[in-house]
C-alpha positions in Angstrom: 0.0 0.0 0.0 1.5 3.3 -1.1 1.1 6.1 1.4 0.7 9.6 0.0 2.6 12.3 1.8 0.5 15.4 2.1 2.4 18.4 0.7 2.9 21.2 3.2 1.0 24.4 2.4 3.0 27.1 0.6 3.9 30.0 2.9 5.4 33.3 1.8 8.3 35.0 3.6 6.0 37.9 4.4 3.6 35.5 6.1 6.5 34.1 8.1 7.6 37.5 9.3 10.5 37.7 6.9 11.6 39.9 4.0 13.9 38.9 1.2 16.5 41.2 -0.4 15.8 41.7 -4.1 19.5 42.3 -4.8 21.3 39.4 -3.1 18.4 37.2 -2.0 19.2 37.1 1.7 16.2 36.7 4.0 16.0 38.8 7.2 13.4 39.6 9.8 10.5 41.9 8.7 11.1 45.4 9.9 14.7 45.7 8.9 15.3 48.7 6.6 18.7 47.6 5.1 20.0 44.2 4.0 22.8 43.0 6.4 24.7 41.5 3.5 24.6 44.0 0.7 23.1 47.0 2.5 20.4 47.4 -0.1 17.1 49.0 0.9 14.6 46.4 2.0 10.8 46.5 1.4 8.4 43.7 1.7 6.3 44.8 -1.3 6.2 47.6 -3.9 2.7 49.0 -3.5 3.0 50.9 -6.8 4.4 48.0 -8.8 1.5 47.5 -11.2 1.1 51.2 -11.9 4.8 51.4 -12.8 4.5 48.4 -15.1 1.5 49.9 -17.0 3.2 53.2 -17.3 6.5 51.8 -18.7 4.6 49.3 -21.0 2.4 52.0 -22.5 5.5 54.2 -23.1 7.2 51.2 -24.8 4.1 50.6 -27.0 4.1 54.3 -28.0 7.8 54.1 -29.0 7.3 50.7 -30.8 4.7 52.0 -33.3 7.0 54.6 -35.0 9.9 52.0 -34.8 8.0 49.9 -37.3 6.6 52.7 -39.4 9.7 54.8 -40.0 12.9 53.6 -41.6 15.5 51.7 -39.5 18.2 52.2 -42.1 18.8 54.9 -44.7 21.2 53.7 -47.5 22.8 56.1 -50.0 24.5 54.4 -52.9 25.5 56.1 -56.2 23.4 59.1 -55.3 20.3 56.9 -54.8 18.6 56.9 -51.4 16.8 53.9 -50.0 15.0 53.5 -46.8 14.2 50.2 -45.0 11.9 49.5 -42.1 12.3 46.5 -39.8 9.8 44.4 -41.7 11.1 45.7 -45.1 14.6 44.7 -44.1 13.4 41.2 -43.2 11.7 40.9 -46.6 14.9 42.1 -48.4 17.0 39.6 -46.5 14.6 36.8 -47.6 14.8 38.1 -51.1 18.6 37.9 -51.1 18.5 34.4 -49.6 19.7 35.3 -46.1 17.0 33.2 -44.4 18.9 32.7 -41.2 19.6 36.3 -40.6 16.1 37.2 -41.6 14.7 34.8 -39.1 16.9 36.2 -36.3 16.0 39.8 -37.1 12.3 38.9 -37.3 12.3 37.0 -34.0 14.4 39.6 -32.1 12.6 42.7 -33.6 9.0 41.5 -34.0 8.2 38.3 -32.1 10.1 39.0 -28.9 8.9 42.7 -28.4 5.3 41.8 -29.2 5.5 38.7 -26.9 6.9 40.8 -24.1 4.1 43.3 -24.4 1.5 40.5 -24.3 3.1 38.6 -21.3 3.7 41.7 -19.2 0.2 43.0 -19.9 -1.3 39.6 -19.1 0.5 39.4 -15.8 -0.4 43.0 -14.8 -4.0 42.3 -15.8 -4.3 39.0 -13.9 -2.8 40.4 -10.7 -5.3 43.2 -10.4 -7.3 40.9 -8.2 -6.9 37.4 -6.6 -6.4 34.6 -9.1 -6.6 30.8 -9.2 -3.9 30.3 -11.7 -0.7 28.3 -11.1 1.8 30.7 -9.5 4.8 28.7 -10.7 3.7 29.0 -14.3 3.1 32.8 -13.9 6.5 33.2 -12.3 8.1 31.2 -15.2 6.4 33.6 -17.7 7.9 36.6 -15.8 11.4 35.0 -15.7 11.4 34.3 -19.4 10.4 37.9 -20.2 13.1 39.2 -18.0 15.7 36.9 -19.5 15.0 37.5 -23.2 14.5 41.2 -22.9 18.2 42.0 -23.5 18.2 40.2 -26.9 15.7 42.6 -28.3 18.5 45.1 -28.9 19.9 43.1 -31.8 18.4 45.4 -34.5 20.1 48.4 -32.9 23.4 46.5 -32.7 23.2 45.6 -36.4 22.5 49.2 -37.4 25.5 50.4 -35.3 27.8 47.8 -36.9 26.7 48.6 -40.4 27.0 52.4 -39.9 30.6 51.8 -38.6 31.6 49.5 -41.4 30.0 51.0 -44.5 31.6 54.3 -45.0 32.7 54.9 -48.6 32.2 58.7 -48.9 29.9 59.5 -51.8 29.9 56.0 -53.1 27.9 54.4 -50.3 26.8 55.3 -46.8 24.5 53.8 -44.3 22.8 55.9 -41.6 20.4 55.0 -38.8 16.9 56.1 -39.2 14.5 57.5 -36.6 13.1 54.0 -36.1 16.5 52.9 -34.5 16.0 55.5 -31.7 12.4 54.6 -31.2 13.2 50.9 -31.1 15.9 51.4 -28.6 13.6 53.4 -26.4 10.9 50.8 -26.7 13.3 48.1 -25.6 14.5 50.2 -22.6 10.9 50.9 -21.6 9.8 47.3 -21.7 12.9 46.3 -19.7 12.0 48.9 -17.1 8.4 47.5 -17.1 9.7 44.0 -16.4 12.0 45.3 -13.6 9.2 47.3 -12.0 7.1 44.2 -11.8 7.1 42.8 -8.2 6.9 39.1 -8.8 6.0 38.5 -5.2 2.5 39.8 -6.0 2.0 36.5 -7.9 2.0 34.6 -4.6 0.1 37.3 -2.6 -2.9 37.3 -5.0 -3.6 33.5 -5.0 -7.3 33.0 -4.3 -7.7 30.4 -1.6 -10.5 27.9 -1.6 
């Protein structure tokens, strides 16, 4: 006969009278103002976390729209001027047979930013009130968004490299367009939105019963 071991109920550090440092992870008694290990400021919860998330995410969305409308690259060759948007650049890469590079640019510049907006908005929307969803899965979504956020800058890096390499005077020049600035701002804003998200709210808002 197999005996089933009843799992112990999940208890948060806050419920146990403890607070964890968000910098080094050390857990100390609730009421301490500074972490004894790294001296970072301790706070049990960020009461304005969701407001910050929405503010940064909306700012990121506003910057992401012109990043896709205006040209990312402005190429001048033999006195002919060509402008390429993010999607237009992907199409050109496919046309010239660079399928791998096109896939990387499309994933990093379109799929990842849109996915980040959707996941961050989903988490902020869910945590407005108590939920019955699996907190481990929600926390995994948050960790994935925070991890892949840095790779969204690949378009800006490509533009910077091309501008530095292709300098042939009047024969050919490549300059960044306004979309490069907008895209960089959008990435920064979405990273700030992810960092402003207090993941501990996932466990606080679990609906019991």
